[in-house]
N, C-alpha and C positions, 0 to 999 in steps of 0.2 A: 615811643611810637611803635606800634605793632607792625610786625612784618607781614608782608602779604606772601600768601602761598600760591605756588604754581598749581596748575590743574591736576598735575600728577600728585602732588603732595595732598591736595584735597581729597583725591580719590583714595590714597592711602589712609589719611585720617578717617574718612567716611567708613572704609572697611574695618578699621580698628574699632570705631564706635559701634558698628553693627555687630562685630564679634563679641565685644564686651556686653552689649544688649542681649545677645544670644545666651552668654554665659550666665547673665543674671535672671534669665527666663528659667533656668533649670531648677530642679528642687534644691532646697537649701543644703541638703546633706552632701551634694556633689558640686555645688555651685563653686567652692574654692578650687577644685581640680580644673574646671573649665577656665576659670579666671587665670590660674597659673599657666595653663596650657596656651591661652591667647597671649598672654603677656610675654612668655618665654619664646613662642614662635615668631612673634613680630620682632622682639629685640634681636634674637640670633640671626634671623634672615636680614634684618636691616644692617647689622654689623658686617654681614658677609657680602654685600653688594655695594658698589659704588653708587653714590647718588647721582652720578652722571650717566650710568648705564641704564638708559630709558628702556631698552628692549628687555633687560633682565627684571627691571622693576614691573613692566607691564605683564611680563609672564607670571611673576609672583602675585600680582594682583588677580589675574585670571584664576590661577591656582587656589588663591585664598578665597576668592568669592565662591568657588565650587565647594571647598571645604566647608565654609560657613553655612552654605545652603544644606549641606549634609548634616551638619551638627544641629541646625535649626529644627530638624525634624523631631516631633515629639517622641518617636520611638527611640531615639538616642537618649539613654539614661546616664551614661557616665563616660569619661574619657581616660586614656592610659596617661599617667603621669610617672615619668621616670625618677630614678634617684638623682640623676643630674639636674633635672627640672627642680626637683625639691630644694637641692642645694643652692641652685641659682636663685630660687624664690626667697630662701632665707638671706642671702646676700643683698638683694634688691627689695626687700620688704618695704612697702610704703611708697615705693617710687613709680611714676607714671612715665609713659613714653615721652611726654612733653617736657617734664622737669629733669630728665637725665639726659637728653639728646642735646648736644651742641650743634648749632646751625652754622 
């Protein structure tokens, strides 16, 4: 049976999907950088915040929306990917937010 998501969970998932759509709208040469940036950012921030800390989650949602809006601009051609992000990406290759997170 499928579990039902709260309103806050739906907002987080919607922002994640929007960010991934933004990453896939970028030129193919830099798409991988944006994809890694999105996945790394969501994963590290999700692990740093308790699922019961609604105020912190709402703050991260507001911040994330502003950041995605900025990156959606066609003038943004690339994003910074640190060595730490690349190493994280190698360890988590092929994993998505849904199949690695325990509820």
